[in-house]
N, C-alpha and C positions, 0 to 999 in steps of 0.2 A: 885306948891312947897306944899311939905308935911307936915301938921303938926301934931305935936305927939296928940295934943288932939282929931284928928281925927284915930289915931291907936284902932282897936279895937281886942283882943283877942277872937278867936271862935272857937266850935268844930266844926272839919273837916273831911268830908267824901270823899274820893278818889273816883272817877268814872271810872271803865273799859270801854273805846268805846262809853262814852257817855259824851255829851257837853248838856248844860243847859244855857238857854239866859235870859236876861229879860224879863218880862212880858211871860215867857212861863209858863205854867200849866202843867205839866205831873208827871205821876205816876212810879215808877220801884221798883223792888226786891233788898233788901240788906241781903248780908249772909256774913260778914266779921263781927270778932267780935268787931273791932274797931269801926266800922262803926255803927253798931249797938248802942254801948256805945255813941257814938256823937250823935246819934238820940236823944236817951235817956237824954245826957245832955241838949237838945235842948228844948227838951219837958218840961224839968223841970226849964229854965227859961224862954226866950222870943219866941223863939219857932223859933230862926233865927239859920241858921247854912251856912256855908260855905262850895258850891261843888267847886271843882277842878278835873280837870279831870288827870290822871294816863298817862305820854309818853309812857310807853309798856302795853299794858295788859296782859302781859304774868308773868307778876310781882304780885306774892300773898300776899306779907303785903311790901308795897311800904315806902320808905324813903323820907321826903321832896323832896330830890331833883331829885326824880322819878315823879316829878310834875311838874305842867306847871305852869307859872306867873300867869298869869290872870285866876281867876274863876268867879264863882257868888253866892252874897249872896241870900239865898232864905229862904221864908216861909215855916216852915213845916204845912201842913196842917191836914194830917192823915196818923197816923200809924196802920198797922193791920199784927197783927202775922198769918205769911201763917199756915194750919193743916201740921201734921207731925212732924217728931223728929228732925229737922234740924234745925229748930230755927231761920227759914227765916222770915224777915219781909216785907212787901210791905209799901211804904212811897209814899204820894200826895206831891207835894211839887210847891211851884208857884216862879219866879225869881223874886226879886227887882230890884239889880243893881249889876254892874260892879265891882269887886276888885282884889286888887295886892296882890300875897302872898309876905308879907317881912321877913317875917323867921317863922321857925319852932321850936315849943317850946317843952319844956317836954313833956310826955305824962302825959295828965291830969289825975286828981283820979278817978280811974275807969276805966284805961287803955283806953282813946281814943287819937286822934289826935288833937293837938289843936296848931292853927297857928294864928302867929299876921297877921292882912291885914290892907289894905289901901283901901276907898271906892274911886271909880273911877265916879266923876260926868262927864256925856255927853256932852262933849264943843256943844257951838249955831255955827248954822252956818250962818256964815260972809253974811253981806248984801251984798257984791257983787257976791257972791256965790249962792245968794236964786234961782234965775230963773236955774243956772246950775243945783242945787238940784234938779226943779220940773222937766226939762228936762227928768235929769236921772232917777228921778223915773220913767215917763210914758217910758222912752225906755225901763225900767229894768221889768215893765209890759206888753210890747209887746213881751221883750226876752222870758218872763216865758209865756205868752201865746201861743208861740210856740214852748218851752219846754212841754207846759202841752199838747198838740197834740201828742206828742211822749212819753210822762210819761204812762206806764201801771198804771191804776186803784188810779189816784189822787183824792181825797175825794172832792166831789165839794165844801163844808165849806172853805177849806184851798182856793182852787181857789176865792171865794166869798172874805174870810179874805184878801187875799192878794190885791186883787183890791180897798177894803177899806181904805188899808192904802197907807196915803198920806207924810208921816215924811219919812226920808232918812235911819237915824237909825233904827227907826222903822220897815222899809220894810227890810232891809235885814238881823235882826235880825229873823223874821218873815218867811222869806224864807229859812235863814241857818236854821232852826230849825224846819220847817216840809217838807224839801225836802228831796230823797236819796243821801247822799252824805257821805264821808269817814271821820272817827272824827278828822283827823288831819287837813282836810280841813274846818269842821264845828270850830275848837279851833283856825285857822287861822284868821276866821270873828270875830269871838269873841275877839280875840287880838286886833284888829285893833279900835281905841277910835274915830275917826276921822269918821263922822256919812257919809259924801260924800267921803270917799275914801273907808269905810267900803262899799258902796252900789256898788262903781265901782270895787274894787275885786269880789264883790258878782253878778254882773251883766256879768262880765269875765265866773266867774267860772260856772254861769247858762246857759251862751251860749255855752261853753264847754262840759257841762253835754248834753247839747240839740242836740247838734251833735255827741255826742257818743249813745243818745239814736235813734236817727237819722241812725244813722250805723247798732246798734243792731237789731234795727228794719229791714234794709235791711237785716242782714243776717237770723233774724229769718224766714222771708219771703221765702229766697233761702231756708232754711232748711225744713220750712215746705211743700215746693211745692216740696223736693225731698224726704220726706217724704211721703208724698202724691202719688209721683210717684211710689215708692218704693211698698206701699201699695197695690197700684194700682195692681203692675205687682206680687207682694204676690200672691195676689185674683185671678188674672188669671192665677197663676201657678197652684192655689190648683185645680182650675176649671179644668184645662190642665190634673193632677194628675187622678183625681175623672173620667176624659173623656177614660184616656190611661187605667186606670184599669177596666173599663168597658169595652172598647172594645178589647183590648187585653190580659186582665187578668195577666200582669206584671207589670214591675218597670214603671214609667214615666222618659222622658228624665231627666228632671230634677231631680228626686230621684238617677237616673243613674250618673248624674254629682256633686251630691253631694256628694255619696259614692264616686267615685273616688279623688275627691279633700279630703276628710278626709282620704283616704288609703294613700295617696300621702304625705299629711302632717305629717304622722305618721312613715313613711319608712324610715328605716336609712340610708337612701343616702346622697349625696354632695348636698350642695345648688344648684348648677350647674346643677344638675338630677333634682333636683325638681322646680328651676324655668322655665327649660323646658316645664316638664310634665303639668305643671299650665297653659303655654302658650298652649299647645295644648288643656288641658280642655277649655279654652276661646275659642279656635277655635271651637272644638266640638259643644258649645253651640251657637254657630252663625249659623251652619249647620241646615239642616232639617234632624229629625230623618231617615228618609226614604231615604236619598240620597245616592249616592255612599261615595261621600267626606267623610261623618259622618261617615260610616262604615270602611273605611280605620283609619281617624283617632281614633274610637273605638277600632280597633282592635290592634292597635300602645299602645293605654294607657293601655289596659288591657295585652298586650305581657311584658309592663316593670314594671308595680306595680306586676306581677308574678314572677319578677325577687328577688333572695336571696339579696338584697342589703348589705352587711355586718352581714348576720345571719350566726354565724358560730357553727355549732355540737364541742361539747366535742370531743376532741381526746381521744384514748387511749393510756397511754404511760407505762402501763404496760408491762414491757418486758418480765417478765413472763408468764401471761396472754395472751398475743402476741404469743408467742414461743409456747405454749400449741394448741391454736386455729389452728396454721399452722401445727403443726405435726399430729393435728388430721384429718384437711381435706386432705391434701396429703402427701404421700409418696415418698419420696426421695424430688429434687427441692432444694437441700441442697443452692446452691449458691444464689439463689432467695429469700430464707427465712433467708438467715445470710445477705442479705443485708438488706431488711425489718426490721429487728432488730437493724443493725446497725442505720438505719435513725430513728429510734423511740430513740434511746439511745441518737444521736444528738437531737434529739427533747427535752429530757429533760433537756439537758444543755444549749440550746441556741435555745428557743422554737420562736424566731421569725425568722429562719430558713424559707428563700425562697420553695418555694415547687419543688418537685426532679421529673426530667424523667427519668424514665427509659424505656429501651426497652428490651423488650424478644423476642431473635431468636432462633428457632427451628421449625423442621417437624411438618407437622400438626398431633394433638392427642396426642401432648405430657404434655397439661395440661397450655397452655399458658395464655387461656381466665380464665381456671376457679382458677387458682393460683391467678387471679388477685381479684378475688370477696372475695377469703380467706384473702386475704393482705385487703381490704378493712372493713373487719370482724373483721381484727385483731387489723386495727390501730382504728376503731369505726365510719370510714366515710362511710357518702352515697355512693351506687355504681352506674356508671352511664356507659353504653357501645355504643362508638358509632364506627360502623361498616362502614372502610372509602373504602374497595373493589369495585372495579369498579368507584369511585368516579374521576370524571373529568373537573366539572365545579367548579370554583373557590366561588361563589356565595353559594355552598354547605357549606361550612365551613365559608364565611363571611355574606351570607344572601342577601338578593335581596333591592332597596333602595325601600324602605316604598309607594312610589309616583304610583307603580303599583299595578294594582286591584291585589288581589289574592297575594302580597309579604308577606314573613317572612323571621324571623330570622336563620341564620347559625346552623350547627349542635353543634356548640360550646354554643352557647347562649340558644340554645333548650334543651340541656344536663345538662346548670345551673338551667333553670326552673323546668326542671323534678326534680333534684338532691332536689332543694328547700334549700340549704346550699351554703355558698361561700367556704367552703372546701370539696368538695369531693373528691373519687377517679374517675378519667374518664379514661376508656380504650379507645385507641383508635386501634381499632383491623386490621390487615391487612394492617397495612403503607405501606408496601411494594409495593403494589396492587395500588396505586395512578395512574392515567395518566392525561394525560392534552390535551385540544385541543383548538380551536378558540376561545373558553369562559373563558381562562385563564388557571392557574395551581393551582390548590389546593395545592401542594406543598409548594409552595412559602407562601400562606396565613398561613399553619401551622409553619413556621419559626418565627413569632411573638408569634402564639400561646406558643412555646414549647421555649421560650425564659425568661427564669426568671427576666432578665434583662427589658423585655419592653411587659410583660404580664399583668403588673399592671394597666394598662393604653390600653386594648383589644377593638378596636372599629369595634362595628358590622354594616355593610352596613346598616341595617333594624334599628334599635333603635338610633345610631350616638350619642352614649353618651360611656364615657369611663369606663370600665367593668374591675372590678381586678379580675385575675385569677391568682396571685400569690400564692395562698393560695389553689389553688388547687394542687392533686398528679395525676399527668399523668405517666399513663404507658402505653407503646405500645406494639405490636406485628408485626411478620415478620415471613416469613418464608425464604428468602433468605436475608443475610444481605445486599450483593451485587447489589441488586436492589433497597436501600434505597439511594436515592439523599445525595452528600455527606452533601452538609451544614447542611440537615435535619438529618445526622446522626452524625455530630459534636455536635448536640445540644443535644443527649442523651447518656445515660449511656446502653452500650451495655452488657448483660447477654446472653450467648451463655445457649440454654436448648437442652440436645443431645440427641439421641433416646435413648430410655429404652432396657437395656438388657433384658435377659428370667428373669431372677431373680426378675430384677423390677418389670417386668409384673406380675409376679405370688406375689407379695407383695402386689401391687396393684390391684390386682383382690381378693385375698384374705380379702384383708382388707378394699375394698372400694366397688370396683365394685359388687361382689356377694351379700352381706349385701345389700344393694340400689337397686339393682335388686330384691332380695328377698322380700325385702319392697313393691316395686312395685307392686310385682304380688301376693301378700299380702300370702305368704311364711314363716314360721315358721321355725325353727330349730329342729322341732319334726316333722316337716314332708318334710322337705328336706336338705339334704346334697350333697355334691361333696368333691369326694376327691382330695388329694395335686395332685399325678399322674394325674387324668383327666384332672384339670385345666393346667398342665404342655402340656397334650396333645393338648387341646384347642389352647393353646399359640404358639405351632411347629406346629402342623399340620392343622391347620385352620385359621391361622392369619399370615401376613407378611407383617407389618406396624412398624413405627418408633413408633407411640403412642400406645392408648392402645382402642381406638372407636371401631375399627373390633370386637376385645376384647370382649368389652361391648355388642356389637349386637349379639356375639355367647352367650354368659352368658345370654341377655336378653330370645334368642330363646330356649334354655335348660330350663329355668324358664316356659317359654310359656307351651314347652311340657309337663313339666311336672305339670302343673295345670292341662291343659287337662285330663292327667292321672289319676288324682285323683277327680277332678270332675266326670269322665264318672264313676267311683267306679274301676277301673281296680285296683288302688295301694292306699292304705293310705297313706303310704311315699316313697319318692322317694328317693334312693341313688346311684347317678352318680359316676359312674366308667369308667374307662380307655376302659373297653371292651364293653361297649354300649353308648358310644359317638358318634359311627359311626350310631346306630338307632336313636341318637337325631337329628346328625346334615347333615347327609348323610357320603357319601364316602370323605375321607381326601382328602386335596387341595393343600397342599403342603408336599413333603416329607424332612426326614431331611437332609442337607450337610453332605456329607460323604467324605472319604479322598480316593485319589487312592487307589486301592487295592493294590497295590507292587508299588518295585521302578521302573520308565521307564524310556526311555531317552528322552529327549526335552516335558515332560508335567510336569510343576509346578503349586503348588498350590500358587493362587494369594489370595490379601485380596479386597475387592472394598468396599467403601462407596453408600449407595444408600441412596435417602427419607425414606425409609423405616428401613433404619437401615443397618448394617455390612451384607457381603455377601461372599461367596467364588467363587471364580475365576478360573477355570483351563487354562491356554495359551499354546497350543500346535505349535511345531514348525518341520517341515519336512522340508528336506535338497533333494534336487534333482538335477541330472544332467542337465544342462542348459546351457545357456546364461548370467546369472547374473540379473536375474531379480529377483524383491523381493514383493511377493504379500503380501497383507493384507486384511485380510477378517475376516468378524464377525460384520459388524455393525460398524465399528472403526471411532471417530472421529478426528481431523485432528489433536490435540494435541496427542493423542495416536500415530498416526502414525508418528509424528514426534518422539517420543520417540522410537520408533522401528527402525528409520532411526540413531537415534543418538546410539543408543544397536549396529546395524549393524556399523557403525563407531567406536565405541570404540574397537572392538574385532577385527577388521582390524590394529588398532595402536599395539592391544597387541597378536598380531598371532604367532610373534616367542614364546613367555614366555607359549602361553597356553598347549601345540601346537597345531596350526592350519596352515590348507594349508593357505598360504597369498594370492592364487590367488581365493581363495573361493567365492569370490563376481564376479566373470568373469566365471568362470567355473561351478557353483553352483545356480541353482535357489530356493530362500528361502523362503519359503510359512508357514506366522504367521498367527496362525486362534485363533478366541475365539468363544466358540460353543455358540449357542441361538443366530443365526447373526439377529434374528426378533429384538433381545433388541440393541438400541443406547448404547455406552459406550466409555466413552472420558475423557480425563484427564492423569496428568504426572505420577500418582502412583505407574501404572505400568510397570514402566519403569525397576528396577530390575528384576519384573518376567517375561520380556523379554529377556533379557538379561541372565539371566540363562538359559532359555528354548533354548535358541540359542546356546549357549557355549555348553548346551547338546548335541544338537543335532549335533553340527560341531565336538565333540571331542568324542561325545559316552560315555560318562560318564553317569551314571544314576542317579534322583535327588530323594533325599529323599521324601518318601512319607509322614512322619510324619512331612514335614517343611513345612510354611508358609511365605510370604513373600509380603515388600510393602515398595515404597520409589522412589524417581526420581531420575534420573541418569543425569549426564553431558558426556559432550566430553573426558573429564579428568578422568572419572570413579568416581567421588563422587556422596555418594549417599546425597541427598536432602530431608528436612523433610516434612512431608504429613500432613492431616487433618482428622479426624476421627477414631483417633486410638482406642477410646472405642469400637465403634462399630465393625470393624473391627477384635478387640481381642475376643469380643463379638462371630462372626460370626467363627473363627475358633476356641473357645472352644464349640462351638456346634456340631462341625465339627470332634472333637475329636484330632485336633493338637497337637502336644506337643511342637512343637518350633516354634518361630516367630520372624523374623529377620526384623527391623526396624532398619529407621535413628537414628543415634547418636542423634542428635538434638531431636528426640522426647522423649529423657528420663524424660522429665520432666511431659509429658503427662501421663505418667505412674499412675498418682497419681490419675486421672479419672477411672482408669480401676477397674473392680471389683475386689477385694479380691478372690474370688471365682477363677479366670479367672486367676488371678496370682499365684495362688497354685498350677492349674493345668498346664500351661506353663510358659515353660521358654522363655525368651525375649532377642535377642541377638542384642543389638545395634552394627551398622558398620559404618564406615565411606566411604567405597570403595566396588565397586562391588567384587573385588578381594576377600573381605571377605564375602561377599554373598555367593560365590562358595565355598570357605573353608568348609563353614557350609552346605550348598545345597547338594553339588554335591560329589557322593560315592567317596570314595580313589580305583580308577581302573586305575593302569599303563599302563595294555595291553590294554586301551581303548584309546590311544593317538591318535592312527591314524586310529581311525573310524571313520565313518559320517553315519550317519541312512536316507536312502534313503525314509523312511515312518516311519511313528509315527499313531498307531493305536486313533484312535478320541474316549478322553473319556467323561465323564460327565462335564458340566458347569452350571455355575447356572446364573440367570438371574441379571445381575448388570447395573449399571452405573458408572466407575470408575472417581471419580472427586479428586480435591487436595484437 
């Protein structure tokens, strides 16, 4: 029963994380103003104060509701002010008895906590519980002994003090106040008033703490054992590093692994890539450094970390700057320049567009490879060239499995490593010269590489990891489009680069080749010059090619000989003119194409496309008495022979209207010849030329010497379109032809013809062979019944006619 006379008003200090028990002597620091004021009040009165623990230690200014119900009335033994400006004090107190907080009062004068408390007397142990209490005390001491074996650095005086205690309540308070417990657990012990019940709670808590300490000790032993093992391994590794350094003079196996792991961690690769490489490092760590397996693993890791995983270079999207670079590097090639500028324009509007695959098709020496390098400069990309000529093993593209000694990645991954960036320009040179054998088909391996929908996860057999090629700009080159497999061709945008005309060669030589060779040979404009006429003579008389490689070689020869003259003191400066070209380069190798000197019967100027450009081609026909034999000579291919047979059949069908003897195919032998018989010739585009030559020979009508023609014919006399009109027209221009007959369907191709050629030549589009004859044959009414028995052989040009 609570009696009012037992209630006391006392200054109160709220404790944070600290619980005081009766008969416990302790000192602690006080810093809060209210607590210090409460201590002052206690010192001014009876030196007694109520100490109670607050529920939440994070509360800086606790209210009465923040305090536990049970506390301790303590006697203040000493208060010391701590040095410094903080104002904190250190107080020594001794717990007297438990008390219950009844209510909080208004702050006392001097701003301190004041509470109404009720002292709690500890109840006596009943007689029937006396033996149980003694047994509990003994058991608790045994549990404490087990606890003390695990407790770290438990003071001996505490152990002695516990062993001296015989009262249940006093023993529980002493243990709770002196072992490591959470303040909530101590407050729980303080709140239990019954001494036997209190000791039971303390015994359970002590047993739990002992178990925890035992587990902690086991964990600590394991941790220490691992630490000792790690320290031992570290010590051994350090010794091995020193030994390796002394013996080999290089980094040790452990340093190498540390470098690999650090590099892998800092890579911009995906988690899948990093995880696999870390596993490979773990494998390498287990191998002997000198074993073959270690060499394979080491090479694999070095290859993988050298790859540009998502390392991008900044792309130039300034169209004006790119156009300037392209124009300064190359003359002409407008199609590819325009296509690259279009690509850059799209990149401005859609930066995430996938890489483009462009295929440049054209004869050798027209600048396919060099324009690719210029494109790389214009776009700001790194440039890497892969030559595919003669490649016939799939492993060249996809690499070899790393399980084999000496295995390596394919050319694609090696090119990416060489570029050092994820978005380079990769030139796949001579893609039309790939072949295959029993080792696989490299063309099929390229299908994934050149497909923007698949190449974002390209897997090389060597690295066996997905590598993103979607940001790469691929440019391929080929000489003949027909040699590219259809599935591969379907993935590329074809841009044809035709043969250079003489005018284009002249401009390329003057603007690019001559300055390049002068710089290479140490010549300056004050010591060396070459006239325009001399340049044209070199082009027409010493080279016969589609590109400019041979032209550059001749210019280099002129520069070398000029340098020789200057160094030997024979001249201070050299001026190359047409009259001294033969002195420098020797006798002229090629004579200019020329037309027939006069109109003749059965001799027609044809036009041919060759791998080195356009060419003039004379076709001769002789009609002789005989038995209807058709003789074709001049190394003519099957297609060209079929064109001749088609021409004969068409003329037979038109014999009444031409007029031609209807039985000429029975009574006459026809001999069609194309001079320079050692040169193979083939293709359908000579059809109209053969037909015109044959009609002229049968009718006796002469063919105009200033007319040249090209076109395929059918049995119905239609003229079908041909290819290479640009090159063929240039050949006609060089030979002085005034009129060129072309198929009507080739009118659109006139846009590609050089403007100077179009000014000098009249192009006559025709739909039928009859229209060709009306243009090419002389109007000679008396020649209708004449047939030529012999036609004088004229000069022809070396050519291979193709469509």
